[in-house]
TIMARVEX-8944 format. One record per residue (C-alpha): residue in three letters; y, z, x. Coordinates in pm, 1 decimal. Layout:
<recs>
REC   type         py         pz         px
REC    ALA          Y          Z          X
...
</recs>
This chain:
<recs>
REC   type         py         pz         px
REC    UNK    -3059.5     -529.9    -1182.6
REC    UNK    -2830.9     -227.2    -1156.1
REC    UNK    -2474.7     -266.9    -1031.0
REC    UNK    -2449.2     -155.0     -666.5
REC    UNK    -2138.8       37.6     -565.7
REC    UNK    -1982.5      -76.9     -237.0
REC    UNK    -2058.2      253.3      -61.1
REC    UNK    -2428.4      221.2     -151.3
REC    UNK    -2469.5     -133.3      -19.0
REC    UNK    -2617.1      -25.8      315.5
REC    UNK    -2882.9      175.0      138.0
REC    UNK    -2962.6     -113.8      -98.6
REC    UNK    -2994.8     -370.4      182.4
REC    UNK    -3211.5     -123.1      372.1
REC    UNK    -3446.1     -102.1       74.0
REC    UNK    -3472.5     -482.1       67.2
REC    UNK    -3560.7     -483.7      436.0
REC    UNK    -3855.6     -249.0      365.4
REC    UNK    -4013.5     -490.8      115.6
REC    UNK    -4313.8     -701.0      217.7
REC    UNK    -4229.8    -1031.7      381.9
REC    UNK    -4366.9    -1224.3       82.7
REC    UNK    -4135.5    -1042.8     -161.8
REC    UNK    -3847.1    -1263.1     -279.3
REC    UNK    -3493.7    -1149.5     -199.1
REC    UNK    -3212.8    -1197.3     -454.3
REC    UNK    -3071.6    -1548.3     -456.8
REC    UNK    -2734.8    -1461.5     -608.3
REC    UNK    -2479.8    -1195.2     -514.0
REC    UNK    -2148.1    -1129.9     -688.4
REC    UNK    -1903.2     -917.9     -486.1
REC    UNK    -1594.7     -816.5     -679.2
REC    UNK    -1301.8     -577.1     -650.7
REC    UNK    -1061.4     -462.8     -379.3
REC    UNK    -1011.1     -738.9     -121.2
REC    UNK    -1077.4     -532.3      192.8
REC    UNK    -1398.1     -384.9       54.3
REC    UNK    -1507.2     -725.4      -75.3
REC    UNK    -1473.3     -879.6      272.4
REC    UNK    -1658.8     -591.6      435.1
REC    UNK    -1940.6     -606.6      177.4
REC    UNK    -1968.8     -983.1      211.5
REC    UNK    -2004.5     -953.8      589.4
REC    UNK    -2281.7     -697.2      545.9
REC    UNK    -2466.7     -926.9      303.7
REC    UNK    -2424.2    -1230.3      531.0
REC    UNK    -2549.0    -1036.3      834.7
REC    UNK    -2854.4     -921.4      637.4
REC    UNK    -2940.4    -1267.9      504.6
REC    UNK    -2877.7    -1454.3      830.3
REC    UNK    -3044.5    -1216.7     1076.0
REC    UNK    -3231.0    -1494.4     1252.5
REC    UNK    -2981.1    -1775.1     1189.0
REC    UNK    -2641.8    -1844.5     1343.1
REC    UNK    -2355.8    -1810.5     1096.0
REC    UNK    -2207.6    -2130.0     1233.6
REC    UNK    -2499.4    -2327.2     1091.8
REC    UNK    -2641.8    -2106.8      816.7
REC    UNK    -2320.4    -2019.8      629.1
REC    UNK    -2132.0    -2267.4      407.4
REC    UNK    -1795.2    -2113.9      315.0
REC    UNK    -1587.2    -2270.0       36.9
REC    UNK    -1269.0    -2168.1     -145.6
REC    UNK    -1339.1    -2105.2     -514.4
REC    UNK     -985.1    -2181.5     -630.6
REC    UNK    -1009.0    -2539.3     -501.4
REC    UNK    -1380.5    -2620.5     -530.0
REC    UNK    -1525.7    -2754.1     -855.0
REC    UNK    -1839.0    -2611.3    -1010.8
REC    UNK    -2013.8    -2945.1     -953.6
REC    UNK    -1950.2    -2922.8     -577.7
REC    UNK    -2070.8    -2560.3     -568.9
REC    UNK    -2395.7    -2653.9     -744.3
REC    UNK    -2444.9    -2952.8     -515.9
REC    UNK    -2401.1    -2744.2     -199.8
REC    UNK    -2628.2    -2470.8     -333.0
REC    UNK    -2913.2    -2706.7     -418.7
REC    UNK    -2889.1    -2932.9     -110.8
REC    UNK    -3156.5    -2854.8      147.4
REC    UNK    -3082.2    -2833.1      517.7
REC    UNK    -3292.3    -3043.3      755.4
REC    UNK    -3242.0    -2796.3     1039.7
REC    UNK    -3253.1    -2448.0      888.4
REC    UNK    -3475.8    -2271.4      640.2
REC    UNK    -3220.4    -2000.8      549.1
REC    UNK    -2887.3    -2099.3      395.6
REC    UNK    -2602.0    -1896.4      244.3
REC    UNK    -2334.9    -2060.6       28.3
REC    UNK    -2028.2    -1836.0       -4.9
REC    UNK    -1762.2    -1906.1     -267.1
REC    UNK    -1447.4    -1701.1     -202.4
REC    UNK    -1205.9    -1604.9     -481.1
REC    UNK    -1410.2    -1764.8     -756.2
REC    UNK    -1215.8    -1770.1    -1086.8
REC    UNK    -1504.1    -1622.4    -1285.3
REC    UNK    -1312.3    -1364.7    -1487.9
REC    UNK     -946.0    -1448.0    -1431.8
REC    UNK     -736.2    -1754.6    -1372.1
REC    UNK     -539.1    -1820.2    -1055.7
REC    UNK     -223.6    -2019.7     -993.2
REC    UNK     -153.3    -2317.9    -1223.5
REC    UNK     -259.8    -2555.7     -945.6
REC    UNK     -595.4    -2380.2     -894.6
REC    UNK     -925.6    -2483.3    -1047.3
REC    UNK    -1042.1    -2288.2    -1351.5
REC    UNK    -1395.2    -2282.1    -1491.0
REC    UNK    -1456.1    -2424.5    -1835.8
REC    UNK    -1720.7    -2298.8    -2078.8
REC    UNK    -1944.5    -2582.4    -1962.8
REC    UNK    -1891.0    -2479.6    -1598.7
REC    UNK    -1997.8    -2124.9    -1685.7
REC    UNK    -2307.9    -2254.5    -1863.6
REC    UNK    -2398.4    -2465.2    -1559.9
REC    UNK    -2351.7    -2162.4    -1333.1
REC    UNK    -2570.9    -1949.7    -1560.6
REC    UNK    -2845.3    -2212.2    -1550.5
REC    UNK    -2818.8    -2233.7    -1172.8
REC    UNK    -2848.1    -1855.0    -1135.2
REC    UNK    -3144.2    -1834.7    -1375.8
REC    UNK    -3364.2    -2104.0    -1224.9
REC    UNK    -3177.7    -2349.1    -1004.7
REC    UNK    -3124.3    -2180.0     -665.5
REC    UNK    -3392.2    -2293.0     -418.0
REC    UNK    -3596.3    -2046.4     -217.2
REC    UNK    -3435.7    -1944.0      113.3
REC    UNK    -3096.6    -2031.5      -36.4
REC    UNK    -2851.4    -1761.4     -147.2
REC    UNK    -2527.9    -1808.7     -341.1
REC    UNK    -2264.2    -1540.6     -285.2
REC    UNK    -1947.0    -1541.6     -494.4
REC    UNK    -1648.7    -1310.1     -455.7
REC    UNK    -1370.4    -1235.1     -700.5
REC    UNK    -1099.6     -975.2     -754.0
REC    UNK    -1192.3     -850.6    -1102.0
REC    UNK    -1497.0     -788.1    -1316.6
REC    UNK    -1539.3     -841.5    -1691.0
REC    UNK    -1871.4     -710.0    -1817.7
REC    UNK    -1812.9     -861.4    -2162.0
REC    UNK    -1853.6    -1218.2    -2038.6
REC    UNK    -2178.9    -1399.9    -2106.5
REC    UNK    -2205.8    -1509.7    -1743.1
REC    UNK    -2194.2    -1147.3    -1629.8
REC    UNK    -2506.9    -1066.3    -1832.0
REC    UNK    -2684.0    -1357.1    -1661.0
REC    UNK    -2565.7    -1240.8    -1319.1
REC    UNK    -2680.2     -884.3    -1380.3
REC    UNK    -3021.0    -1000.2    -1501.6
REC    UNK    -3098.2    -1251.1    -1226.2
REC    UNK    -2870.5    -1147.4     -939.6
REC    UNK    -2702.1     -851.8     -772.7
REC    UNK    -2350.0     -725.1     -846.0
REC    UNK    -2166.6     -537.7     -570.0
REC    UNK    -1885.8     -339.7     -730.1
REC    UNK    -1593.8     -294.5     -487.7
REC    UNK    -1340.5     -189.2     -749.5
REC    UNK    -1130.2      121.2     -680.9
REC    UNK     -935.3      293.6     -953.0
REC    UNK     -560.8      228.4     -918.9
REC    UNK     -473.9      521.8    -1145.1
REC    UNK     -273.1      825.4    -1040.9
REC    UNK     -484.1     1110.9    -1174.0
REC    UNK     -636.5     1346.9     -922.8
REC    UNK     -980.0     1186.7     -948.2
REC    UNK     -825.9      841.3     -889.4
REC    UNK     -621.6      959.7     -591.4
REC    UNK     -927.3     1134.3     -446.2
REC    UNK    -1126.8      811.2     -470.2
REC    UNK     -848.7      613.0     -301.4
REC    UNK     -817.3      874.5      -28.6
REC    UNK    -1193.9      865.8       25.5
REC    UNK    -1187.6      487.9       77.5
REC    UNK     -912.0      515.7      338.8
REC    UNK    -1086.5      806.4      511.2
REC    UNK    -1401.6      596.9      541.6
REC    UNK    -1202.4      304.2      685.0
REC    UNK    -1038.1      534.2      939.0
REC    UNK    -1370.4      695.3     1030.8
REC    UNK    -1540.6      361.1     1094.2
REC    UNK    -1256.7      214.4     1300.0
REC    UNK    -1199.9      529.5     1504.0
REC    UNK    -1570.4      570.7     1576.1
REC    UNK    -1580.7      236.9     1758.7
REC    UNK    -1303.1      347.4     1997.0
REC    UNK    -1430.6      708.4     2016.1
REC    UNK    -1102.3      845.0     1883.2
REC    UNK    -1013.8     1091.9     1612.0
REC    UNK     -711.4     1149.7     1392.0
REC    UNK     -590.7     1489.9     1281.4
REC    UNK     -515.1     1569.1      916.7
REC    UNK     -136.7     1565.9      958.7
REC    UNK     -145.7     1219.1     1113.7
REC    UNK     -378.1     1085.5      842.6
REC    UNK     -152.6     1221.6      566.4
REC    UNK      155.8     1070.8      731.4
REC    UNK      -15.0      732.1      762.4
REC    UNK     -128.1      750.2      399.9
REC    UNK      229.1      830.6      293.5
REC    UNK      355.6      523.4      480.7
REC    UNK      101.7      273.6      348.0
REC    UNK       -5.0      406.0        8.7
REC    UNK     -338.0      268.2     -110.5
REC    UNK     -333.0      -59.6       78.0
REC    UNK     -661.7      -80.8      273.0
REC    UNK     -567.4     -396.6      464.5
REC    UNK     -236.1     -252.5      585.0
REC    UNK     -400.1       84.3      651.3
REC    UNK     -670.6      -75.4      868.3
REC    UNK     -414.8     -283.6     1062.3
REC    UNK     -210.6       27.9     1133.6
REC    UNK     -521.4      213.3     1254.3
REC    UNK     -589.9      -72.9     1496.0
REC    UNK     -228.9      -59.5     1620.9
REC    UNK     -257.5      314.9     1672.6
REC    UNK     -584.1      277.0     1865.2
REC    UNK     -418.0       29.8     2101.8
REC    UNK     -100.8      240.0     2130.6
REC    UNK     -275.6      566.7     2219.8
REC    UNK     -475.6      409.3     2501.0
REC    UNK     -696.5      663.9     2673.9
REC    UNK     -578.5      950.6     2452.9
REC    UNK     -874.5     1043.8     2228.4
REC    UNK     -655.2     1192.7     1953.8
REC    UNK     -409.1     1011.4     1727.1
REC    UNK     -137.4     1256.0     1623.0
REC    UNK      171.3     1274.2     1406.3
REC    UNK      402.8     1161.7     1687.7
REC    UNK      193.9      845.3     1727.5
REC    UNK      236.0      766.8     1356.9
REC    UNK      612.4      808.3     1387.9
REC    UNK      623.2      585.4     1695.2
REC    UNK      406.5      301.4     1564.5
REC    UNK      408.4      293.0     1184.5
REC    UNK      772.4      218.5     1105.6
REC    UNK      879.3       41.3      790.7
REC    UNK     1054.2     -288.8      848.4
REC    UNK     1370.2     -403.1      670.5
REC    UNK     1162.9     -689.0      530.2
REC    UNK      953.3     -433.1      344.8
REC    UNK      984.8     -505.3      -29.5
REC    UNK     1039.0     -132.7      -82.4
REC    UNK     1365.9     -173.4      109.5
REC    UNK     1472.8     -447.5     -132.1
REC    UNK     1405.1     -214.5     -425.3
REC    UNK     1603.4       79.8     -284.7
REC    UNK     1886.5     -146.9     -170.0
REC    UNK     1921.3     -289.0     -521.5
REC    UNK     1923.2       66.9     -655.5
REC    UNK     2207.0      155.7     -416.0
REC    UNK     2404.8     -133.1     -563.5
REC    UNK     2340.3       11.3     -909.5
REC    UNK     2210.0     -327.7    -1018.6
REC    UNK     1953.2     -247.5    -1286.1
REC    UNK     1835.1     -606.2    -1342.9
REC    UNK     1775.4     -671.0     -972.5
REC    UNK     1608.1     -333.3     -921.7
REC    UNK     1373.1     -390.5    -1216.2
REC    UNK     1289.7     -734.6    -1078.3
REC    UNK     1189.3     -590.5     -740.8
REC    UNK      994.0     -315.5     -918.0
REC    UNK      793.6     -576.0    -1110.3
REC    UNK      718.5     -761.1     -784.7
REC    UNK      597.1     -441.8     -620.1
REC    UNK      358.9     -367.3     -906.5
REC    UNK      232.1     -727.5     -897.5
REC    UNK      164.5     -690.4     -523.8
REC    UNK      -45.5     -380.1     -587.8
REC    UNK      193.0     -108.6     -471.8
REC    UNK       97.7      236.0     -596.5
REC    UNK      334.5      402.1     -850.9
REC    UNK      352.1      722.2     -647.0
REC    UNK      440.6      522.0     -335.3
REC    UNK      732.1      362.3     -522.1
REC    UNK      835.5      696.2     -669.1
REC    UNK      838.3      854.2     -322.5
REC    UNK     1068.3      579.6     -192.4
REC    UNK     1309.7      632.1     -481.1
REC    UNK     1301.0     1007.4     -420.7
REC    UNK     1380.2      961.9      -50.2
REC    UNK     1673.7      736.7     -133.9
REC    UNK     1820.8      974.1     -392.9
REC    UNK     1775.6     1269.0     -156.4
REC    UNK     1962.1     1078.8      117.1
REC    UNK     2246.3     1004.2     -125.2
REC    UNK     2262.6     1371.2     -221.0
REC    UNK     2291.6     1468.5      145.2
REC    UNK     2569.5     1216.5      199.8
REC    UNK     2750.2     1324.9     -116.6
REC    UNK     2730.7     1689.5      -10.6
REC    UNK     2870.3     1600.5      332.5
REC    UNK     3155.2     1399.2      179.4
REC    UNK     3255.3     1678.7      -61.3
REC    UNK     3247.0     1933.1      221.6
REC    UNK     3448.1     1704.2      447.7
REC    UNK     3704.2     1636.1      172.8
REC    UNK     3788.8     2004.7      138.5
REC    UNK     3942.1     1999.4      488.0
REC    UNK     4049.5     1638.2      537.1
REC    UNK     4124.8     1534.4      181.6
REC    UNK     3923.5     1303.2      -43.8
REC    UNK     3796.8      979.0      108.6
REC    UNK     3716.7      643.6      -49.0
REC    UNK     3454.3      477.4      166.7
REC    UNK     3462.5      157.8      -36.8
REC    UNK     3814.8       97.6       93.2
REC    UNK     3731.9      198.9      448.3
REC    UNK     3672.6      -74.4      705.3
REC    UNK     3387.7      -65.1      954.3
REC    UNK     3605.6       -2.4     1260.6
REC    UNK     3777.0      289.5     1088.8
REC    UNK     3439.3      434.1      993.8
REC    UNK     3293.8      409.1     1347.0
REC    UNK     3607.2      549.1     1513.3
REC    UNK     3692.1      828.1     1268.4
REC    UNK     3376.1      919.5     1079.3
REC    UNK     3078.8      856.1     1307.5
REC    UNK     3174.3     1125.5     1562.9
REC    UNK     3201.4     1376.9     1277.1
REC    UNK     2867.3     1262.3     1129.0
REC    UNK     2691.7     1285.7     1467.5
REC    UNK     2833.7     1636.1     1518.2
REC    UNK     2712.3     1730.7     1169.6
REC    UNK     2362.5     1602.2     1251.5
REC    UNK     2362.0     1804.4     1572.8
REC    UNK     2430.7     2118.4     1368.6
REC    UNK     2137.5     2025.6     1143.0
REC    UNK     1911.9     1980.0     1446.0
REC    UNK     2019.8     2315.0     1588.9
REC    UNK     1964.2     2493.1     1256.9
REC    UNK     1618.9     2334.1     1220.2
REC    UNK     1525.8     2432.8     1576.1
REC    UNK     1630.9     2793.2     1511.3
REC    UNK     1427.7     2800.3     1191.4
REC    UNK     1120.7     2659.8     1367.7
REC    UNK     1156.1     2914.3     1649.4
REC    UNK     1173.8     3194.6     1395.7
REC    UNK      870.4     3072.1     1199.6
REC    UNK      654.7     2971.6     1498.4
REC    UNK      404.1     3223.4     1636.1
REC    UNK      473.9     3368.6     1978.0
REC    UNK      322.6     3155.3     2253.5
REC    UNK      253.3     3362.0     2570.5
REC    UNK      259.6     3053.3     2793.5
REC    UNK      599.2     2949.5     2661.8
REC    UNK      490.4     2586.6     2689.1
REC    UNK      479.4     2503.4     2320.9
REC    UNK      620.5     2160.8     2253.5
REC    UNK      914.3     2173.9     2017.2
REC    UNK      909.4     1934.9     1724.9
REC    UNK     1203.1     1705.4     1661.8
REC    UNK     1362.2     1747.1     1318.9
REC    UNK     1262.9     1490.9     1059.7
REC    UNK     1488.0     1184.8     1051.3
REC    UNK     1502.1     1228.8      673.1
REC    UNK     1723.4     1535.1      727.5
REC    UNK     1986.3     1345.4      928.7
REC    UNK     2277.4     1137.4      800.6
REC    UNK     2256.7      902.8     1101.0
REC    UNK     1899.0      902.3     1239.9
REC    UNK     2002.2      628.0     1484.2
REC    UNK     2369.6      689.6     1575.6
REC    UNK     2366.4      391.9     1812.4
REC    UNK     2335.1      170.1     1503.9
REC    UNK     2618.0      287.2     1275.3
REC    UNK     2633.4      -14.6     1043.7
REC    UNK     2345.4       92.7      811.1
REC    UNK     2508.4      437.0      790.9
REC    UNK     2840.4      275.1      700.3
REC    UNK     2678.6       71.3      421.5
REC    UNK     2496.7      372.9      277.2
REC    UNK     2819.2      577.9      274.9
REC    UNK     2996.0      293.3       96.0
REC    UNK     2723.8      258.9     -165.8
REC    UNK     2712.8      634.9     -220.3
REC    UNK     3045.9      587.3     -398.2
REC    UNK     2851.7      419.9     -681.4
REC    UNK     2707.9      757.5     -781.7
REC    UNK     2853.5     1093.3     -878.2
REC    UNK     2708.0     1421.2     -759.3
REC    UNK     2600.2     1504.8    -1115.1
REC    UNK     2419.6     1170.4    -1148.7
REC    UNK     2227.0     1235.0     -828.8
REC    UNK     2141.1     1593.3     -924.3
REC    UNK     2005.7     1473.4    -1258.1
REC    UNK     1820.0     1190.1    -1081.0
REC    UNK     1634.0     1419.0     -838.5
REC    UNK     1533.0     1644.3    -1128.5
REC    UNK     1417.1     1342.7    -1330.0
REC    UNK     1209.1     1217.5    -1034.7
REC    UNK     1042.1     1556.9    -1002.1
REC    UNK      958.6     1558.0    -1372.4
REC    UNK      827.1     1201.2    -1353.1
REC    UNK      612.8     1284.2    -1049.6
REC    UNK      456.6     1576.2    -1239.1
REC    UNK      396.0     1364.5    -1551.2
REC    UNK      232.9     1081.2    -1356.1
REC    UNK       -7.7     1325.2    -1190.3
REC    UNK      -92.4     1530.1    -1496.3
REC    UNK      -52.3     1318.2    -1810.3
REC    UNK     -171.5      971.5    -1920.9
REC    UNK      176.3      811.7    -1926.0
REC    UNK      260.8      451.6    -1839.2
REC    UNK      387.8      461.1    -1479.0
REC    UNK      571.9      129.8    -1512.7
REC    UNK      763.7      240.7    -1820.7
REC    UNK      846.4      579.5    -1668.1
REC    UNK      992.8      431.3    -1347.2
REC    UNK     1174.4      156.9    -1539.6
REC    UNK     1341.3      417.1    -1763.7
REC    UNK     1451.0      614.7    -1456.9
REC    UNK     1607.1      305.0    -1298.4
REC    UNK     1788.0      205.4    -1618.3
REC    UNK     1927.9      556.8    -1658.8
REC    UNK     2047.0      588.7    -1298.4
REC    UNK     2197.0      237.7    -1289.0
REC    UNK     2383.6      284.1    -1615.1
REC    UNK     2743.5      174.3    -1565.0
REC    UNK     3002.3      445.2    -1618.8
REC    UNK     3290.5      618.1    -1452.7
REC    UNK     3281.9      567.8    -1078.3
REC    UNK     3194.8      868.5     -870.7
REC    UNK     3513.8      846.6     -670.8
REC    UNK     3730.8      839.1     -982.2
REC    UNK     3539.0     1125.8    -1137.4
REC    UNK     3534.6     1356.0     -836.5
REC    UNK     3856.5     1269.9     -656.4
REC    UNK     4117.0     1230.2     -928.0
REC    UNK     4486.4     1216.0     -831.6
REC    UNK     4401.9     1150.5     -468.2
REC    UNK     4552.3      873.4     -255.2
REC    UNK     4452.4      995.0       89.3
REC    UNK     4229.4      734.0      244.3
REC    UNK     4153.7      645.9      603.2
</recs>
């Protein structure tokens, strides 16, 4: 049978429903690929197969990583005394890849037994559904599955070429459309793009955030950019924060370790690159402020500055600087905005990314960032932002290894050398 793509499953199940009652339905389904799409596809299959039977009684759900092949075969071939229709679902079956060391793995004999079961051992009115995260068409068992069963392909390209990014965006747009339709809401393009920027290609997280936004907006039929800013806020426990914090410490080994963890967890390379870019841009803003401040007040060494001194002497100056930024941004927006006859146009707040202290009531994170900015010179940061731009272009336009490219950037930026304070503030002993 042909492989069915996840977005064609409805059509395929509809075609099965049109067959004569006497026509046999497939007795084996393999659903593989991205976890969110796998769960959604499985639910569609289960609803189709158990239309007249309660899931509570007609569905046997087992965990593939802890259930032996013998137990799976036994459950599949055991008849129910109460029901004619029965679905046996094996989640996370290790068909094409191994799991944790403590998990069950299938031997060659197990695969042969499964092939025999699929070919001629599944009783009528029984259906075996297996799910897994990957697909290997070279395996012998796959050929058996394709011949005697149905394969639902839920894989989504994790690449970073335009076609890959378009496919990922399409998946998230479909998720948003389906969830918003239930609550009769809509999301404008700016809000969708902002949410995508926050989550990257992470369908589970994306769907959870959509649900939060639906609850947050209440009776409002439109989810806008302000709602994204209010609800979808990154937490300090976010592994991205661990990566950027290690980068601030100029600890290459720790930063590379967090980078490896992020890739293992499925984070998108462009999502990681964007986080690094935001961090370097923030450091550049701080470094520019410090150099400007030093011209009037003398060079400062924030590594030697205590927290009380920073809050009493520096925070008022930083807050005043941010107010100037806000005023300049407001003037720019007024100049660029079209004339509104009603005069009731709502003014947008400047992006927090443009401020040194987005939350002045919490000065400690600002203090730490100023201290760690001393690990970098202005020239290092200028070269870093250029390198990130080049890397972003290469990842989107050339078949380069994203992991190697980001690793090389981290190693270069974290290279130990002359401290920024020593390089830029020689012969100075004026410290707060």
